[in-house]
C-alpha positions, 0 to 999 in steps of 0.5 A, a space after each residue: 176707280 179699279 175698273 175701267 170699262 169700254 163700250 161697243 161701236 155705236 153704244 154707250 157705257 150704259 152697255 156694260 150696266 149688267 157688269 157694273 151690277 156685278 162688280 165688287 169693285 169701283 168701275 167706271 163705263 166710259 163713254 167714247 166721243 159722241 157717244 152717250 154723254 160725252 161731248 164731240 167737237 165734230 173732228 176726226 178721231 182715231 183708235 189711239 185718240 179714244 185710248 188717250 181719252 181712257 189714259 187721261 181718265 184713269 189718270 184723273 180718277 185711279 191711284 194706280 193701273 186698273 183693270 180694263 174690259 174692252 168689247 168690239 170697239 172697245 177692245 180696240 181702243 184697250 189694245 191701243 191703251 194696253 200697248 201704249 200705256 201699260 203702266 196703267 193697266 194690270 188686267 185685261 179683257 178682250 171681248 169679240 174684238 180684234 186688232 186688225 180688221 183684215 184686207 179691205 178694211 179701209 174700204 169696209 168700214 168707209 162703206 159702214 160709215 156711209 151707212 150710218 149716215 144716210 140709212 135711218 137708224 130704226 132701218 139698221 137694227 135688223 143688221 145689228 142685231 143679227 150681229 149681236 145675238 143669235 136668233 134663239 137668244 133674241 127670242 128668249 130674251 126680248 128685253 135684253 135686245 130692246 135694251 141693247 137696241 134703244 143705245 144703239 138709236 141713241 147714238 148720234 149717226 156722226 159719231 157712229 160714222 166716224 167711229 167706223 173710219 177709226 176702225 177702218 183705220 186701226 191695226 194694233 198688231 204690233 202693240 200686242 207683243 208689249 202688253 204686259 197686262 194679265 190678259 183673258 181673251 173672249 169670244 162667241 163661237 158664232 161671232 161673224 164681226 170678229 170671229 175666233 180666228 181674230 181672237 186667236 191671234 190676239 191670244 197668241 200676239 199677247 204674252 200669257 193671254 188665255 182664250 175662252 170661246 163661248 158655244 153658241 155666242 154671237 158678237 155680244 158673247 158676254 151678254 148672251 153666254 150663260 156665266 159669261 159676265 161672272 167670269 168677266 167680273 171675276 177676273 177684273 176684280 183679280 180672281 185667278 
């Protein structure tokens, strides 16, 4: 394994399939606890726990440090991983994510956890799709929206809720200065889940990090913006 890909909230490693198809290095798109095919005992978990899972996978499957891409929730996990185990990460892509969801995050994410449990998953889709993609992209690319929506619908609502609570409790701001990996921060211009200001805080806090804003894209910018997946693949493979 040369690259590890960490998915967003209520998704699975399958989210990264379009990127996996572009990569020329061996990559693993990991399923977080309770997501995709990953097992989960139902116990509470934190972002730090998910980072420890990722660290264990790298140690088991790689000969040295790897390139890591994390998107949204996966970006939080990647921050925790790279900040606590810099020996395991040599290149880092942080897409549409943050180290801190800001004041009120605990209450806001608790509300989302409650919604994840008590609202039928198909009735949550409209809210999610509007966050993921711009209306123009969704209209022009219904198959991509369908692909992502099916991953969301297949996710265990209990794991979704627990992941929400984990995000509400996470603050990785203090970890940023200790990240030594070559870092690329990406964000959609119109991402209102983790806005460009949050991406700017990441790029400003991680030594040597670079920031790229994709025009006219929302929260899933790496799947919406033209050329974004090529940019991510090239960076993970070591291109300058």
